[in-house]
C-alpha positions as CSV (number, residue, x, y, z in Angstrom):
1,M,0.3,-38.8,1.6
2,K,3.7,-39.7,0.7
3,F,3.0,-38.6,-3.0
4,S,1.9,-35.4,-1.9
5,V,4.8,-34.6,0.2
6,V,7.3,-35.8,-2.4
7,S,5.2,-33.9,-5.3
8,L,5.2,-30.6,-3.1
9,S,8.9,-31.1,-2.5
10,L,9.8,-31.6,-6.0
11,F,7.6,-28.5,-7.1
12,I,9.3,-26.4,-4.5
13,A,12.8,-27.3,-5.6
14,G,11.9,-26.8,-9.2
15,A,10.7,-23.5,-8.4
16,L,13.9,-22.4,-6.5
17,A,16.1,-23.7,-9.3
18,Q,14.1,-21.4,-11.7
19,F,15.5,-18.4,-10.2
20,T,18.7,-17.3,-11.7
21,I,21.1,-14.4,-12.7
22,N,23.4,-14.5,-15.7
23,T,26.9,-14.0,-15.3
24,P,27.9,-11.4,-17.6
25,A,30.7,-12.6,-20.1
26,N,32.6,-9.4,-20.5
27,V,32.2,-6.5,-18.1
28,V,34.2,-3.4,-19.1
29,E,35.2,-0.3,-16.9
30,C,32.7,2.7,-18.0
31,Q,30.7,0.6,-20.6
32,P,27.2,-0.5,-20.4
33,T,26.4,-4.1,-19.7
34,L,23.2,-5.7,-20.0
35,L,22.4,-7.6,-16.6
36,A,19.6,-10.3,-16.9
37,W,17.9,-12.8,-14.8
38,S,14.8,-15.1,-14.9
39,G,12.1,-16.4,-12.6
40,G,11.1,-15.1,-9.0
41,T,8.6,-12.4,-8.3
42,A,8.8,-8.7,-9.0
43,P,9.9,-6.5,-7.8
44,Y,13.6,-7.6,-7.7
45,F,16.5,-5.9,-5.7
46,L,20.0,-6.0,-7.4
47,S,23.3,-5.5,-5.6
48,I,26.9,-5.8,-7.0
49,L,29.4,-7.2,-4.2
50,P,32.9,-8.1,-3.9
51,G,33.5,-11.4,-5.9
52,A,35.2,-13.0,-3.2
53,T,32.5,-12.1,-0.7
54,P,29.0,-12.7,-2.2
55,N,27.7,-12.0,1.4
56,G,29.5,-9.2,2.0
57,V,28.7,-5.3,1.9
58,A,27.6,-4.1,-1.4
59,L,30.0,-2.0,-3.5
60,E,26.9,-0.6,-5.3
61,N,23.1,-1.2,-4.9
62,L,21.3,-1.0,-8.2
63,G,17.9,-0.6,-6.3
64,Q,14.3,-2.0,-7.1
65,Q,13.9,-3.4,-10.3
66,N,10.6,-4.4,-12.2
67,G,11.5,-6.1,-15.1
68,T,13.9,-8.9,-16.0
69,S,16.9,-7.0,-17.0
70,V,18.8,-3.8,-16.5
71,T,21.6,-2.1,-18.4
72,W,24.2,-1.0,-16.0
73,T,27.4,1.4,-16.8
74,C,30.1,-0.3,-14.9
75,N,31.6,2.3,-12.6
76,I,33.9,-0.2,-10.7
77,P,37.7,-0.1,-11.4
78,S,39.2,-2.8,-14.0
79,G,40.8,-5.5,-12.3
80,T,38.3,-6.0,-9.4
81,S,36.6,-9.2,-8.8
82,I,32.8,-8.6,-8.3
83,G,29.4,-10.7,-8.5
84,L,25.9,-10.0,-8.6
85,T,23.3,-10.7,-5.9
86,L,19.4,-10.5,-6.6
87,R,16.6,-10.8,-4.5
88,D,13.1,-11.2,-5.1
89,S,10.0,-9.7,-3.4
90,S,9.4,-13.5,-1.8
91,G,13.0,-13.4,-0.3
92,L,14.5,-15.6,-2.8
93,L,18.1,-15.0,-3.5
94,A,20.0,-15.6,-6.8
95,Q,23.9,-14.8,-7.3
96,S,26.0,-14.9,-10.2
97,A,29.6,-16.4,-10.4
98,P,32.1,-14.0,-9.7
99,F,33.8,-12.1,-12.4
100,T,36.4,-9.5,-13.2
101,V,35.9,-6.0,-14.7
102,N,37.9,-5.8,-17.7
103,P,39.7,-2.5,-18.7
104,G,38.2,0.2,-20.6
105,C,38.3,3.9,-21.0
106,M,40.1,4.4,-17.6
107,C,37.4,7.0,-16.6
108,F,38.3,7.0,-12.9
109,S,40.6,9.5,-11.6
């Protein structure tokens, strides 16, 4: 019985550890950025949140995603710290590390 419980615990821990979202390396204001993730179960629900408050109110909801990546054109001003939060259909959560939007074309007025 001990073996079964330990095996199940390791399996669950391994499955949870495999649901991840990549932290983009260079997000530039007004430029497209590929956001990618792995694991979990589709559909996925992707949000952009303030970097300092990953459980805060979303700055933008990118809605339901059925694949494991989406190209997003950054419409958040440069200098803003943001993070990505992804939820799968079973309720699992994955979060990126916070990152700062870099200056671009200054498309905001």
